[in-house]
C-alpha angles and dihedrals in degrees: 000000000000120000095189095109092068102039119095115187115198102153095278094068098236121170134197109242126220089251092052091051093046093050089050089056095252121139105212127207087254091055091049091051092049091050089052092050094045094045093236141106121289092227090058089054091048091051093050093049091048091051092050093240090112133038131196106203102210119148110200090232097055098096099174093054122130101200121240136171136232117203150097094280093052130071116274111276134213129217122200120205118218134157140121126269133216088260107040150011132052139229093263092050091053093050088049089052089052090053092049091049093050092045092056095045111271110169093198135008128211119211105212096174120162131176122028130003095019093149095047092047093050094046091052091048095049092047091053099039126097090177124073115275121219130192142181102232095196089070092063092040089058091057088063094063135055096224134025089239090062094065116115136191089247092056090049093049092046090052092048091049091048093051092046090056090049089061105259108165100203135009133203107233115186095205097134099068103094132188090247090058097057098080087060088066096053099098098037118128092230101022114205114351101174110098091215092045092050092050092051094044091054090048094048095048093047094050096028086225135126122271105285092217089057092048093047095042095117090055090049090052090053092054093047092048091051093058101022093247114167118224122230102199103221126228098224091169098045115145114261097195138035089249091061097044121132094001131155094266093054095051095041088059091045091056088053090051088055090057091047091050091059092047090053092048089054087062095043091248117148118237142190128179125233117224141207128292104210120041128145118239097256093056099048100090092046091052092054092047092049092051093049091050098045097039098043095245095302110160113283118223116190135189098226103283101237110220096201136020100215103088112072106175091031101057091121083070099042090049098043089060090058093040093057091052097046088045089055091051097049113288108143103201131023120209106216124235120210129212087258095062109134090007113066150314110311119240126209093278091052088051089054093048091049092048094050092049090050096044086058092048095047092047091050090051092049090052091051089049091055100253105171094203091055091050092047091054092053092047094050092051091048090051090051090049094051090049090049087235095158095176091055092046091054091047091054096042119111089233106023095180094054093044092049095048093047091053096045101041095079096040109075095175114077089218091064091048088070098034126120094256139045132231093265097069109005120208097299098054101032105123095201091049091050091045091054090053095058117119099235096184093052090047091052092051092048092051091049091049092051090049090054092050091053095047113102118243111254117246 
């Protein structure tokens, strides 16, 4: 869709952000589109964007974008991470991963490419993507220097500006991890697990200087305002193990992110807050509440969280458990985790597995939050199941192809593929089939007769 209505060229290439428009009382085309997709009123969307509880990541240069929203008053969203690495993957493979992510319902996609061909990969992804694209600019900045210690604020700012002009809709900026926070990580079991956080920690300790992203935050805001790039305030000190969950380092950084949120809002820059990756079940609700309090109800965006560390190869499951719960309690976007988390670079099938797990988690959270459309979807599928309408069941399934193949694989005869039973129970043991055959009128009369027999005789 066109973004011309919100771009004002005056020689310095300034643009009016979605937050600026919302605060001015203007309902933009993007807000109207979001309202249509969310099934709500455009004025409600405008008010939430103005308040900062909702963001619409929509870089003015991303021409193929179909606008969406992240926030408490929207359905729970899912992000899929893709991107090449210095050791594997190619441009074509990453575009294929984007297509798989979109096919299975990703609401946003982050390009986390490192190594060679970062620009070419990102440009191909943005050109093909109808969903917002996010990045972590420090990854590309690091490719410009030989050693981490050689990074400078100017290199970081140039990289952020470059990616903004490419059309990146939101960027993870690890500006909240401060020099004074680092001693709090010293005795952690897994130390610092964020790539961006680890890079900045090494830089800060080497130079004994403050985080350059924190010190240059005003300049970063100016770039983001110029292109309407949303900021995803990164959790560089997030816990990477259950043993480190909810510790002093995590919450010290979170308090700083709350300060940075207010500074961004002063410049009409949209913000969401990234959240922890490993949190046990009993601490999940508290973590969401703490984020909402410290960060003024800015949208929360969590990686999982994983609720146990013992299942490498199955972390799409361990994290989807946590994702459903934090989504219920107020997290606005869930960053998927694939089976390859902690083990290697995901391929297209891993992307699919991660997406399916997180579609389930997000839908479960929407149900718990009272979303009527989510409840209607469940009801319609249940009605189709009770009617043995296999075609309709598959149409409504989250993954129709898998549901259909699982049903059909053990039924060689085409007749049985449409029969009123499946291969689990067959016709004799199927409880729904037996339930449908009950004589309800006879049952009613029998129940009434038994009631009369039990009633005491008056007098």
